[in-house]
C-alpha positions as CSV (number, residue, x, y, z in Angstrom):
1,M,0.0,0.0,0.0
2,A,2.7,2.5,0.9
3,R,4.6,1.7,-2.3
4,A,1.5,2.2,-4.3
5,N,0.9,5.5,-2.6
6,G,4.4,6.7,-3.2
7,A,4.3,5.6,-6.9
8,G,0.9,7.2,-7.3
9,A,2.1,10.5,-5.8
10,Q,5.1,10.4,-8.2
11,M,2.8,9.8,-11.2
12,L,0.6,12.7,-10.1
13,L,3.6,15.0,-10.0
14,E,5.2,13.8,-13.3
15,A,2.1,13.1,-15.5
16,H,-0.4,15.5,-14.1
17,G,1.6,18.4,-12.7
18,G,0.7,17.6,-9.2
19,G,-3.0,17.8,-9.8
20,V,-5.7,15.2,-9.7
21,P,-6.9,13.9,-13.1
22,A,-10.6,14.2,-13.9
23,S,-11.0,11.0,-15.9
24,F,-11.6,7.4,-15.0
25,A,-8.8,6.2,-17.3
26,A,-6.2,8.6,-15.8
27,L,-7.3,7.8,-12.2
28,E,-7.3,4.1,-12.7
29,A,-3.9,4.2,-14.2
30,L,-2.5,5.3,-10.8
31,P,-1.1,2.5,-8.7
32,G,-3.6,1.3,-6.1
33,V,-6.6,3.2,-7.6
34,G,-9.5,1.0,-8.8
35,H,-12.9,1.7,-10.1
36,K,-14.6,2.5,-6.8
37,T,-11.8,4.9,-5.7
38,A,-11.8,6.6,-9.1
39,S,-15.6,6.9,-8.9
40,V,-15.5,8.5,-5.4
41,V,-12.8,11.0,-6.4
42,L,-14.8,12.0,-9.5
43,A,-18.0,12.3,-7.5
44,V,-16.5,14.2,-4.5
45,A,-13.8,16.3,-6.1
46,F,-15.3,17.1,-9.4
47,R,-19.1,16.7,-8.6
48,L,-19.5,14.3,-11.5
49,A,-22.4,11.8,-11.6
50,T,-20.7,8.4,-10.8
51,F,-21.9,5.3,-9.1
52,P,-19.2,4.3,-6.5
53,V,-20.1,0.9,-5.2
54,D,-18.1,-1.7,-3.4
55,T,-17.0,-4.7,-5.4
56,H,-19.1,-7.0,-3.2
57,I,-22.4,-5.4,-4.4
58,H,-22.4,-7.7,-7.4
59,R,-22.2,-10.7,-5.1
60,R,-24.7,-9.5,-2.5
61,A,-27.3,-7.8,-4.6
62,P,-29.0,-10.9,-5.9
63,R,-29.5,-12.4,-2.4
64,P,-33.0,-12.5,-1.0
65,Y,-33.4,-10.8,2.4
66,P,-35.5,-12.5,5.1
67,D,-37.6,-9.4,5.7
68,A,-38.4,-8.8,2.0
69,T,-42.0,-8.9,1.0
70,P,-43.0,-10.5,-2.3
C-alpha cells in the first residue's frame, strides 16, 4: 500500500503536474486506484455523476433478504 501511494504520488507529479486527473482512465492508471476509488474521487472532487459501489455489491445484490416482502 505504501509503495502504491508513493508511486501514485510520483505519477501525479510527473504526469499531471501535481493535480488530480478528472477522468476514470487517468485515475485508474494510478497505482492502487481502482474503479470504486476513481468513482469516489470524481463524485466528490469534481461533482460528476458516478456510481461508486463496493465490489461486493455484485455478489450480495441478488441475495433475497428475510424481511423482504414479495
